[in-house]
N, C-alpha and C positions, 0 to 999 in steps of 0.2 A: 572701678576696676577690681575684679575679684583676685583672690590669692593665686589661682591658676594662671591668670593673665600676667600677674607680676612674675611668677616663676618662668613663664614662657618668655617674657621680656628679658629676664636675666639670662636664660639660655641663648636668646638671640644676641645679647651683648657678648657672651662668651664665644659664640660662633663667629661674630664679626672680629673678635680678637684672635681667631685661629683655631679654636677648639672644634675639631671635626665631629666629635661625639655629640656635641650640643645640637647640631643640625639633625642627627639621627634621632635624638630624643624629641626634638620639635616635630619631626615627621611622625613619630609614633603617637605623640599627644594630639596632633592636629588632624591626622588622616581621617578619622571617623567623621568629624564635623565637616571637613572639606568635601568628602565623598557624599555625605547627606545633602549638602548644599548643591553640589554639582549635579546630582541626579534630579534635582527639582527643575533644572533647565533642560537637561538632555537625558533621554531614556536609555541611551547607549552606555551601559555601565563600563564597558571596556574603554570607551573614549574618555570618560570621566577619570578613570584610573590612570590612563596614559597622560592626561593633562596634569594630574597631580604629580605624577612622576617627573614629567617635563618641567613643571614649575620648580620642583626641588632641585633638579639638575641645573636649571638656569640660576637659581639662587646660589648653589654651590660654586658654579663657574664664575659668577659675577660678584662674589663676596667682597672684593676690594672696592667695588663701586657702590655697595649698599651702605645704608646709614641706620642709625638707631631709629626705632619707631615707637610711637606712643602705645600702640596696641597691636601686637603681632597677629592676633586672631583676625582683626579687621583687615590688616594688610594682606594676609594670606587669602582671605575670602575674596577681596577685591582683585587680587592678582589672579586667582583661579577664574573668576568671572571673565577677566580679560583674556586669559589663556583659552577658555572654552570658546569665546567669541572668535578668537584668531583661528582656532582649529576648525570650527564649523564654517567659517567664511572661506577657508582655503579649499573646501570641496563642495560648497553650495553657493548659489548666488548670494551676494552681499545682503546681509540682514542687519537690522539694528537689534542689539541684544535686548533692548527694552521691549521689542515685539515678540521675543521668544516666550513661549508659555512657561509659566512658573507653576509647577504641579505640586500643590499642597494637598495631601490626602489625610482625611480624618483618621483613617485606620492606621497609618504609619506614624504620623507626627503627633497625634493627640490620643494615641491608644491608651495611655495611662489614665485617661478620663473615664474609660468605659470598662465595665465588667461584662460578664457573659449573659446577663439577663435580657429578656425581650425588650424591656423599656430602654435599657442602655443601648441595645442594638438600634432601636428606632431613633434614639437621640443621635447616635453616630451617623446614621443615614441622613437625618435631617441636617446635621452639621455639615456633612459632605455636600449636600445640595446647596446649602448657603455659601460654602467656600467656593463652589463652582461658579456662583453668580458674581463673585468679586473679580476685579481686574487682576491681571498678572502682577502688576506693581503692588496692589493692595495685599495680595497673598504673600508676596515676597516680604513686604514690610512687617506683617505680623509673624511670619516665620522667623525673620531675623530677630525681632524683639522678644518673642515669647518661646520659641523653640530653641534658637541659638542663644537666647538670653543676653543679647547685646544691648548696650545702653543707646540712647538716642543719638549721641554723637557718632557712634560706630555705625548705626543704621544709616545715618545721613551720609557718612563717608562712602559706604558701599553703594548706596543708591545715587550718589553724586548729587545730593541736594543739601540745603543748609539745615542746621539743627532744628529750627522752628518748623520748617516744612516737614521734617521727619516726624516730629511730635504730632503735628496736625494730621499727617497721613495716617499714622497709626491710630490716633484717636478717632478720626472720621471713619476709618476702616472698621474699627470695633463697633462704632455706632451703627454703621451700615450692616455689619454682620449680625448684630442683635436684631435689627429691624427685619432683615430677611428671615432669620431663624424663627422669630416669633410670628411671622406672617405666613410661614409654610404650613 
């Protein structure tokens, strides 16, 4: 767990103790990551924003029923995933969240890897083609591990699989991504 996670967990503890300002700080610190994660499932930016707002309202209203958590970031990502599922299932036929597309884009999530040269542009396009050939679950696993920088326990919790399965999924996904990339 990194220092930001420890600070977030301290804020959570203070919020559970009645400090309203702590929830506002958690919101400010977590909003960008939650929004980035939510837009990987649903392209409707406003729906994602509404779900984040609803999530924090629910947290505020249910403070007395909430408990300490090992990692607040993981808890919030998983809660947002459930909130998104609830929101889309209320106005569309029931879908399994695992069947929703997870949109991982090389230009958004891995932009720091590329400069503006032609070779870099070609690499980015090649990486995007390789990412598109991965399953939604594979894309989500490497997004959580390498973009959100979560550890394997956190990835496992969000994907609702065990620790070893998370390690295996990420490892096999990277192997498959390399194979696809170098065969394009």
